[in-house]
ZABA-764103 format. One record per residue (C-alpha): residue number from 1; z, x, y. Coordinates in steps of 0.1 Angstrom, whole numbers, plus 5000, padded with zeros to 4 digits. Layout:
BEGIN
[NUM; [Z; X; Y]]
...
//
This chain:
BEGIN
[1; [5000; 5000; 5000]]
[2; [4990; 5013; 5034]]
[3; [5018; 5009; 5060]]
[4; [5014; 5005; 5098]]
[5; [5022; 5033; 5121]]
[6; [5054; 5018; 5133]]
[7; [5066; 5011; 5097]]
[8; [5058; 5046; 5087]]
[9; [5076; 5062; 5117]]
[10; [5106; 5040; 5108]]
[11; [5105; 5053; 5072]]
[12; [5106; 5089; 5086]]
[13; [5136; 5080; 5107]]
[14; [5154; 5064; 5077]]
[15; [5146; 5094; 5055]]
[16; [5160; 5118; 5081]]
[17; [5192; 5098; 5083]]
[18; [5197; 5097; 5046]]
[19; [5215; 5122; 5024]]
[20; [5190; 5121; 4996]]
[21; [5173; 5151; 4980]]
[22; [5143; 5170; 4994]]
[23; [5113; 5151; 5009]]
[24; [5081; 5163; 5025]]
[25; [5060; 5150; 5053]]
[26; [5022; 5153; 5052]]
[27; [4996; 5145; 5079]]
[28; [4960; 5140; 5067]]
[29; [4930; 5138; 5090]]
[30; [4894; 5130; 5080]]
[31; [4870; 5155; 5094]]
[32; [4841; 5149; 5118]]
[33; [4822; 5128; 5093]]
[34; [4837; 5097; 5109]]
[35; [4820; 5106; 5142]]
[36; [4787; 5113; 5124]]
[37; [4786; 5079; 5106]]
[38; [4797; 5061; 5138]]
[39; [4768; 5075; 5157]]
[40; [4743; 5070; 5129]]
[41; [4753; 5036; 5116]]
[42; [4779; 5021; 5139]]
[43; [4816; 5013; 5139]]
[44; [4815; 4989; 5109]]
[45; [4801; 5017; 5087]]
[46; [4827; 5041; 5100]]
[47; [4854; 5016; 5091]]
[48; [4840; 5012; 5056]]
[49; [4840; 5050; 5051]]
[50; [4875; 5052; 5064]]
[51; [4887; 5025; 5040]]
[52; [4872; 5044; 5011]]
[53; [4891; 5075; 5021]]
[54; [4923; 5054; 5026]]
[55; [4919; 5041; 4991]]
[56; [4915; 5076; 4978]]
[57; [4946; 5089; 4996]]
[58; [4967; 5060; 4984]]
[59; [4955; 5064; 4948]]
[60; [4963; 5101; 4949]]
[61; [5000; 5095; 4955]]
[62; [5008; 5061; 4942]]
[63; [5022; 5075; 4909]]
[64; [5050; 5094; 4927]]
[65; [5082; 5075; 4930]]
[66; [5091; 5065; 4966]]
[67; [5057; 5077; 4980]]
[68; [5046; 5061; 5013]]
[69; [5013; 5062; 5031]]
[70; [5009; 5051; 5067]]
[71; [4979; 5049; 5091]]
[72; [4987; 5069; 5122]]
[73; [4953; 5067; 5139]]
[74; [4918; 5056; 5130]]
[75; [4911; 5087; 5110]]
[76; [4946; 5101; 5105]]
[77; [4972; 5092; 5079]]
[78; [5008; 5102; 5071]]
[79; [5023; 5106; 5036]]
[80; [5060; 5107; 5028]]
[81; [5068; 5122; 4994]]
[82; [5103; 5125; 4979]]
[83; [5093; 5159; 4965]]
[84; [5099; 5195; 4974]]
[85; [5074; 5214; 4995]]
[86; [5058; 5234; 4966]]
[87; [5052; 5201; 4948]]
[88; [5038; 5185; 4979]]
[89; [5015; 5215; 4986]]
[90; [5001; 5212; 4951]]
[91; [4994; 5175; 4956]]
[92; [4978; 5181; 4991]]
[93; [4956; 5209; 4977]]
[94; [4945; 5188; 4948]]
[95; [4936; 5160; 4972]]
[96; [4915; 5184; 4993]]
[97; [4897; 5198; 4963]]
[98; [4890; 5164; 4947]]
[99; [4875; 5148; 4978]]
[100; [4853; 5179; 4983]]
[101; [4835; 5168; 4951]]
[102; [4831; 5132; 4963]]
[103; [4801; 5114; 4978]]
[104; [4806; 5081; 4997]]
[105; [4775; 5060; 5001]]
[106; [4773; 5036; 5030]]
[107; [4742; 5014; 5035]]
[108; [4721; 5038; 5013]]
[109; [4732; 5069; 5032]]
[110; [4754; 5096; 5016]]
[111; [4784; 5111; 5033]]
[112; [4807; 5139; 5022]]
[113; [4841; 5136; 5039]]
[114; [4866; 5165; 5040]]
[115; [4903; 5164; 5046]]
[116; [4924; 5185; 5070]]
[117; [4960; 5185; 5059]]
[118; [4993; 5196; 5076]]
[119; [5026; 5198; 5056]]
[120; [5062; 5203; 5066]]
[121; [5095; 5198; 5048]]
[122; [5113; 5167; 5060]]
[123; [5148; 5167; 5044]]
[124; [5173; 5183; 5044]]
[125; [5157; 5205; 5071]]
[126; [5153; 5178; 5098]]
[127; [5178; 5153; 5111]]
[128; [5156; 5146; 5141]]
[129; [5125; 5126; 5132]]
[130; [5108; 5137; 5165]]
[131; [5110; 5173; 5155]]
[132; [5097; 5165; 5120]]
[133; [5067; 5147; 5134]]
[134; [5061; 5176; 5159]]
[135; [5062; 5200; 5129]]
[136; [5037; 5180; 5110]]
[137; [5015; 5177; 5141]]
[138; [5017; 5215; 5145]]
[139; [5007; 5220; 5108]]
[140; [4978; 5196; 5112]]
[141; [4967; 5215; 5144]]
[142; [4968; 5248; 5126]]
[143; [4948; 5233; 5097]]
[144; [4922; 5218; 5121]]
[145; [4917; 5252; 5138]]
[146; [4911; 5268; 5104]]
[147; [4884; 5242; 5094]]
[148; [4877; 5215; 5069]]
[149; [4894; 5213; 5035]]
[150; [4924; 5233; 5047]]
[151; [4961; 5228; 5039]]
[152; [4986; 5244; 5063]]
[153; [5024; 5245; 5060]]
[154; [5047; 5247; 5090]]
[155; [5084; 5256; 5083]]
[156; [5112; 5247; 5107]]
[157; [5114; 5283; 5119]]
[158; [5077; 5284; 5129]]
[159; [5075; 5302; 5164]]
[160; [5052; 5275; 5178]]
[161; [5076; 5248; 5167]]
[162; [5106; 5266; 5182]]
[163; [5087; 5269; 5214]]
[164; [5078; 5232; 5213]]
[165; [5115; 5224; 5209]]
[166; [5123; 5244; 5240]]
[167; [5095; 5227; 5260]]
[168; [5107; 5193; 5248]]
[169; [5141; 5200; 5263]]
[170; [5125; 5209; 5296]]
[171; [5104; 5177; 5297]]
[172; [5131; 5155; 5313]]
[173; [5137; 5181; 5339]]
[174; [5100; 5183; 5347]]
[175; [5097; 5145; 5350]]
[176; [5128; 5143; 5372]]
[177; [5115; 5172; 5392]]
[178; [5082; 5155; 5400]]
[179; [5101; 5123; 5409]]
[180; [5126; 5141; 5431]]
[181; [5101; 5165; 5447]]
[182; [5118; 5195; 5432]]
[183; [5087; 5217; 5433]]
[184; [5088; 5237; 5466]]
[185; [5056; 5252; 5480]]
[186; [5056; 5290; 5486]]
[187; [5028; 5312; 5499]]
[188; [5019; 5348; 5491]]
[189; [4996; 5367; 5514]]
[190; [4961; 5379; 5504]]
[191; [4952; 5409; 5525]]
[192; [4918; 5423; 5535]]
[193; [4917; 5460; 5524]]
[194; [4880; 5468; 5531]]
[195; [4884; 5472; 5569]]
[196; [4863; 5442; 5577]]
[197; [4877; 5415; 5600]]
[198; [4887; 5385; 5579]]
[199; [4906; 5353; 5583]]
[200; [4943; 5355; 5571]]
[201; [4947; 5342; 5536]]
[202; [4975; 5332; 5512]]
[203; [4979; 5316; 5478]]
[204; [5001; 5286; 5474]]
[205; [5027; 5291; 5446]]
[206; [5054; 5269; 5432]]
[207; [5091; 5273; 5427]]
[208; [5114; 5248; 5410]]
[209; [5145; 5238; 5429]]
[210; [5174; 5226; 5406]]
[211; [5203; 5203; 5415]]
[212; [5223; 5233; 5426]]
[213; [5195; 5242; 5451]]
[214; [5187; 5274; 5431]]
[215; [5150; 5284; 5430]]
[216; [5133; 5291; 5396]]
[217; [5100; 5306; 5387]]
[218; [5078; 5278; 5374]]
[219; [5062; 5294; 5344]]
[220; [5082; 5276; 5318]]
[221; [5078; 5243; 5336]]
[222; [5040; 5248; 5339]]
[223; [5038; 5256; 5302]]
[224; [5057; 5224; 5294]]
[225; [5033; 5205; 5317]]
[226; [5003; 5219; 5299]]
[227; [5017; 5211; 5265]]
[228; [5025; 5175; 5275]]
[229; [4995; 5169; 5297]]
[230; [5014; 5167; 5329]]
[231; [4995; 5195; 5347]]
[232; [4973; 5171; 5366]]
[233; [5003; 5153; 5380]]
[234; [5016; 5186; 5393]]
[235; [4982; 5195; 5408]]
[236; [4979; 5162; 5426]]
[237; [5015; 5165; 5439]]
[238; [5007; 5200; 5453]]
[239; [4976; 5188; 5470]]
[240; [4994; 5159; 5486]]
[241; [5024; 5179; 5499]]
[242; [5002; 5208; 5510]]
[243; [4982; 5184; 5531]]
[244; [5014; 5171; 5546]]
[245; [5023; 5207; 5554]]
[246; [4990; 5213; 5572]]
[247; [4993; 5181; 5591]]
[248; [5028; 5189; 5603]]
[249; [5021; 5225; 5612]]
[250; [4986; 5222; 5627]]
[251; [4978; 5254; 5609]]
[252; [4944; 5267; 5620]]
[253; [4944; 5304; 5615]]
[254; [4951; 5308; 5578]]
[255; [4932; 5299; 5546]]
[256; [4953; 5287; 5516]]
[257; [4943; 5288; 5480]]
[258; [4955; 5260; 5456]]
[259; [4954; 5263; 5418]]
[260; [4940; 5235; 5397]]
[261; [4944; 5232; 5359]]
[262; [4919; 5223; 5332]]
[263; [4932; 5188; 5330]]
[264; [4925; 5184; 5367]]
[265; [4890; 5198; 5364]]
[266; [4884; 5171; 5337]]
[267; [4899; 5144; 5359]]
[268; [4869; 5126; 5374]]
[269; [4888; 5111; 5403]]
[270; [4902; 5145; 5416]]
[271; [4874; 5149; 5441]]
[272; [4880; 5114; 5456]]
[273; [4917; 5121; 5457]]
[274; [4912; 5154; 5476]]
[275; [4888; 5137; 5500]]
[276; [4912; 5109; 5507]]
[277; [4942; 5133; 5512]]
[278; [4921; 5154; 5536]]
[279; [4911; 5123; 5556]]
[280; [4947; 5109; 5557]]
[281; [4962; 5142; 5569]]
[282; [4933; 5153; 5590]]
[283; [4928; 5186; 5570]]
[284; [4900; 5210; 5579]]
[285; [4884; 5219; 5545]]
[286; [4874; 5253; 5558]]
[287; [4911; 5264; 5556]]
[288; [4914; 5254; 5519]]
[289; [4903; 5273; 5488]]
[290; [4906; 5259; 5453]]
[291; [4912; 5282; 5424]]
[292; [4905; 5277; 5387]]
[293; [4907; 5302; 5359]]
[294; [4877; 5318; 5343]]
[295; [4887; 5302; 5309]]
[296; [4889; 5267; 5324]]
[297; [4855; 5271; 5340]]
[298; [4839; 5284; 5308]]
[299; [4854; 5257; 5286]]
[300; [4844; 5229; 5309]]
[301; [4812; 5244; 5322]]
[302; [4795; 5211; 5332]]
[303; [4825; 5195; 5348]]
[304; [4836; 5227; 5365]]
[305; [4802; 5234; 5381]]
[306; [4800; 5198; 5392]]
[307; [4835; 5198; 5408]]
[308; [4828; 5232; 5424]]
[309; [4796; 5220; 5439]]
[310; [4812; 5189; 5454]]
[311; [4843; 5207; 5467]]
[312; [4821; 5234; 5483]]
[313; [4789; 5217; 5495]]
[314; [4801; 5181; 5501]]
[315; [4836; 5187; 5513]]
[316; [4834; 5222; 5527]]
[317; [4862; 5240; 5509]]
[318; [4860; 5276; 5495]]
[319; [4864; 5284; 5458]]
[320; [4879; 5312; 5437]]
[321; [4876; 5320; 5400]]
[322; [4910; 5334; 5388]]
[323; [4920; 5357; 5359]]
[324; [4886; 5375; 5358]]
[325; [4886; 5399; 5329]]
[326; [4909; 5382; 5304]]
[327; [4887; 5352; 5296]]
[328; [4852; 5353; 5281]]
[329; [4841; 5374; 5310]]
[330; [4806; 5362; 5306]]
[331; [4794; 5375; 5340]]
[332; [4760; 5361; 5334]]
[333; [4775; 5327; 5341]]
[334; [4787; 5337; 5375]]
[335; [4756; 5325; 5394]]
[336; [4763; 5290; 5380]]
[337; [4798; 5290; 5396]]
[338; [4794; 5286; 5433]]
[339; [4826; 5305; 5441]]
[340; [4834; 5327; 5471]]
[341; [4860; 5349; 5454]]
[342; [4866; 5366; 5420]]
[343; [4902; 5373; 5414]]
[344; [4907; 5403; 5391]]
[345; [4935; 5398; 5366]]
[346; [4967; 5417; 5373]]
[347; [4968; 5432; 5338]]
[348; [4940; 5456; 5349]]
[349; [4957; 5464; 5382]]
[350; [4991; 5474; 5367]]
[351; [4977; 5505; 5350]]
[352; [4947; 5509; 5372]]
[353; [4955; 5545; 5381]]
[354; [4965; 5556; 5346]]
[355; [4941; 5538; 5322]]
[356; [4904; 5547; 5325]]
[357; [4894; 5515; 5307]]
[358; [4912; 5493; 5333]]
[359; [4894; 5512; 5361]]
[360; [4861; 5507; 5343]]
[361; [4867; 5469; 5341]]
[362; [4877; 5467; 5378]]
[363; [4846; 5487; 5389]]
[364; [4824; 5465; 5367]]
[365; [4838; 5433; 5382]]
[366; [4835; 5446; 5417]]
[367; [4799; 5457; 5412]]
[368; [4790; 5424; 5396]]
[369; [4806; 5405; 5425]]
[370; [4786; 5425; 5450]]
[371; [4754; 5418; 5430]]
[372; [4761; 5380; 5431]]
[373; [4773; 5382; 5467]]
[374; [4809; 5373; 5459]]
[375; [4841; 5389; 5473]]
[376; [4869; 5403; 5450]]
[377; [4907; 5399; 5451]]
[378; [4930; 5422; 5431]]
[379; [4962; 5406; 5419]]
[380; [4997; 5422; 5414]]
[381; [4992; 5452; 5436]]
[382; [5025; 5470; 5437]]
[383; [5019; 5507; 5447]]
[384; [5000; 5526; 5473]]
[385; [4981; 5545; 5446]]
[386; [4968; 5512; 5433]]
[387; [4958; 5501; 5468]]
[388; [4940; 5534; 5474]]
[389; [4921; 5531; 5442]]
[390; [4910; 5496; 5449]]
[391; [4897; 5506; 5483]]
[392; [4878; 5534; 5467]]
[393; [4862; 5510; 5442]]
[394; [4853; 5486; 5469]]
[395; [4875; 5456; 5462]]
[396; [4877; 5433; 5493]]
[397; [4912; 5418; 5491]]
[398; [4946; 5426; 5475]]
[399; [4976; 5405; 5466]]
[400; [5010; 5416; 5454]]
[401; [5045; 5427; 5463]]
[402; [5033; 5458; 5481]]
[403; [5015; 5435; 5506]]
[404; [5039; 5406; 5508]]
[405; [5062; 5386; 5486]]
[406; [5060; 5348; 5483]]
[407; [5078; 5330; 5511]]
[408; [5088; 5294; 5514]]
[409; [5060; 5273; 5529]]
[410; [5071; 5237; 5526]]
[411; [5099; 5217; 5510]]
[412; [5084; 5183; 5500]]
[413; [5119; 5167; 5504]]
[414; [5115; 5171; 5541]]
[415; [5106; 5138; 5558]]
//
C-alpha cells in the first residue's frame, strides 16, 4: 500500500519516538525518464509510467515486516524498513539492479527507468525526524550527483549533515534578523591604483547585529541563506535599504557595488524591483554597480546576460564580475558579459609576491581584461608589496585592509 506524504512523515515521527530496534529510511527517485515521457507523450503517460515504478517499489519491500512506502513527490518515494542499514542497503541495491533490467512500454513506446537511492539509519541514531529526513535528503542528493542506478548511504556523522544541523539552528536567527532589520550595511573602499582619475568607489558589505548590538561577519548567515533559498530576500532587502541610504544622504560622488546571488539572478522580477526602488528613492543609476560571481554568471548564462543587459543598457548601472579565477574562468565568455569590471579573487592576491602561478593568473586576467576593454579590481590587498606588484601588472583598482577597512554605512533600523 502506498501512503500519502503526510502519513509517511508521521510514520517517521512515530518510529523516531519509539524504543524499538533498528530501522532505516530510504528515499528513492525516478531518473529523468519521467521528464522524457512527459515531453514525448504527455502527463497521462508520465503518470502511467510512475504508477508502474510505484508498483515495482511496493512489491520489492512488501514481504518485509513493518515496511512502509510513501509518495513524497511526483517521482520521489520514501521507504521505511524495520531493518539494519546493511540489510536495507542490500535491498536498495537489488531494487536498483532489478529495475535496470526492466522495460516499461507506454502506448507502444519503450522506456527504461532508473532509480536514484539515498539511505540513512533511522533508529536508534535519530530522535529528531527533521534530522533523519535531512540525512535521507543528503543521501539522495549525493546519489543524484553520482548518476543513475546509484545507492548512497549517509551516516549521522556525515560532515555535510553536521553542517546542515548548524545551519538549521541559524535559520530562526536569519529569519528574525530579516524581520528586525539586523543586517547593517558597511562599505569598503575600492581605490584606483593606476594613476588615472576615477570616481571614488566602494563595495557594500553586510554585518549581522545581534540582540546585544554586537556585530558579526555574515558568512555563516549567508551560507544558511543559500542553503534554505533565502539569499534573494537578503539581496532585495539590501537594495531597498541601500536606496534609502542614498536618498537620505544625497550621495553623488561615490559609486557603490552591490552583490547579487544566483537565486536573485534567476528571479525574473528583480529588474522591475530595482527599477521601482530607484524611482521611489530617486537613485541615480550611474552611482550603482551590481556584482555577481563568475560561477553564477556561467551557470545561468542566458538569465545572467539578459539581466546584465537590462541593468546596464536600460537602467544605466555598471556591472562587475566577481571571483574571477576560481570559477570556470572561461574567458572566451567575457564578451558576452557586458560588465565594466573584473574582480580578481583574493586567493591569488594573498600569495601574489611569493607564488609565480598566482602572478601568472593575475597577469593573464589583467591582459584579457584590457583585450576586452574591461577594468580590473584586485581583492584582499594587505601589503605594500602586493600593491606594487599589482601596479606593475597593470591592475586598475585595489580593495583590501591596506587601503581601507569596511566602515558602517547605514543602519536599516534608523527611521
